[in-house]
C-alpha positions as CSV (number, residue, x, y, z in Angstrom):
1,X,0.0,0.0,0.0
2,X,1.2,3.5,-0.7
3,X,1.6,5.9,2.2
4,X,-1.3,8.3,2.7
5,X,0.7,11.3,1.5
6,X,1.1,9.6,-1.9
7,X,-2.6,9.0,-2.4
8,X,-5.0,11.4,-3.9
9,X,-7.5,12.8,-1.5
10,X,-11.2,12.5,-2.3
11,X,-11.7,16.3,-2.5
12,X,-8.9,16.6,-5.1
13,X,-10.0,13.6,-7.2
14,X,-12.4,15.3,-9.6
15,X,-10.0,18.2,-10.2
16,X,-7.2,15.9,-11.2
17,X,-9.5,13.5,-13.1
18,X,-10.8,16.2,-15.4
19,X,-7.4,17.8,-16.1
20,X,-5.5,14.5,-16.7
21,X,-4.4,13.2,-20.1
22,X,-5.6,9.6,-20.6
23,X,-3.3,6.7,-21.7
24,X,-4.9,3.4,-22.5
25,X,-3.6,-0.2,-22.2
26,X,-5.5,-3.4,-22.7
27,X,-6.3,-3.7,-19.0
28,X,-6.0,-0.2,-17.7
29,X,-6.9,3.4,-18.4
30,X,-4.1,5.6,-16.8
31,X,-4.7,9.4,-16.4
32,X,-1.7,11.5,-15.6
33,X,-1.8,15.3,-14.8
34,X,1.1,17.4,-13.6
35,X,0.6,19.1,-10.3
36,X,0.7,22.9,-10.7
37,X,3.6,24.8,-9.0
38,X,2.4,26.4,-5.8
39,X,-0.1,23.6,-5.0
40,X,0.0,22.4,-1.5
41,X,0.9,18.8,-2.6
42,X,4.2,18.9,-4.4
43,X,4.7,15.2,-4.6
44,X,3.4,12.4,-6.8
45,X,0.0,11.2,-5.8
46,X,-1.8,8.1,-7.1
47,X,-5.2,6.6,-7.0
48,X,-6.6,3.3,-8.2
49,X,-10.2,2.8,-9.2
50,X,-11.7,-0.7,-9.5
51,X,-15.4,-0.8,-10.2
52,X,-17.8,-3.6,-9.5
53,X,-18.0,-4.2,-13.2
54,X,-14.5,-5.6,-13.1
55,X,-15.3,-8.0,-10.3
56,X,-18.3,-8.4,-8.0
57,X,-16.1,-9.8,-5.3
58,X,-14.4,-7.3,-3.1
59,X,-11.3,-9.5,-2.3
60,X,-10.5,-9.6,-6.0
61,X,-10.9,-5.8,-6.4
62,X,-8.6,-5.3,-3.4
63,X,-6.1,-7.7,-4.8
64,X,-5.9,-5.7,-8.0
65,X,-5.6,-2.4,-6.1
66,X,-2.8,-3.8,-3.9
67,X,-0.9,-5.0,-7.0
68,X,-1.2,-1.6,-8.7
69,X,0.0,0.2,-5.5
70,X,2.9,-2.2,-5.1
71,X,4.0,-1.5,-8.7
72,X,3.6,2.3,-8.3
73,X,5.6,2.3,-5.0
74,X,8.7,1.2,-6.9
75,X,8.4,4.2,-9.3
76,X,7.1,6.9,-7.0
77,X,10.6,8.4,-6.3
78,X,11.5,8.8,-10.0
79,X,8.2,10.4,-11.2
80,X,8.0,14.2,-11.0
81,X,5.2,15.8,-9.1
82,X,2.0,14.6,-10.8
83,X,-1.3,12.9,-10.1
84,X,-1.8,9.4,-11.5
85,X,-5.3,7.9,-11.6
86,X,-5.5,4.2,-12.7
87,X,-8.9,2.8,-13.7
88,X,-9.2,-0.9,-14.4
89,X,-11.1,-2.0,-17.5
90,X,-13.7,-4.7,-17.4
91,X,-12.0,-7.1,-19.8
92,X,-8.5,-6.9,-18.5
93,X,-5.9,-9.4,-17.5
94,X,-4.9,-8.5,-13.9
95,X,-2.0,-10.8,-13.2
96,X,0.9,-9.1,-11.5
97,X,3.2,-9.5,-14.4
98,X,0.8,-8.1,-16.9
99,X,-0.1,-5.1,-14.7
100,X,3.6,-4.4,-14.1
101,X,4.3,-4.5,-17.9
102,X,1.5,-2.2,-18.7
103,X,2.2,0.4,-15.9
104,X,6.0,0.3,-16.5
105,X,5.4,0.9,-20.3
106,X,3.2,4.0,-19.7
107,X,5.5,5.4,-17.0
108,X,8.6,4.9,-19.2
109,X,6.8,6.4,-22.2
110,X,5.7,9.5,-20.3
111,X,8.5,10.3,-17.9
112,X,11.7,9.1,-19.5
């Protein structure tokens, strides 16, 4: 799990979601928005959204969320201050290796 300081607060979610640029992979929709200079949160913040359409079972949704946060934790120090919102698609493959490949591909493409 990511520390609380690296998670997007509920009150800021809509603002970042609307201003973020989407990037799509087969299993995920990843929205990334830079955090403006002067904002109170000058660090990378992340959020993971898994709807009940992906899985009716909450343990499965929590498993996907934990996997995503685990992958993001490895990259959090090398990403400049931005907000990242990851939304799981209904027809995705949510194995750890597949999620890692997709998230790493988008992060490398955007930030390197």
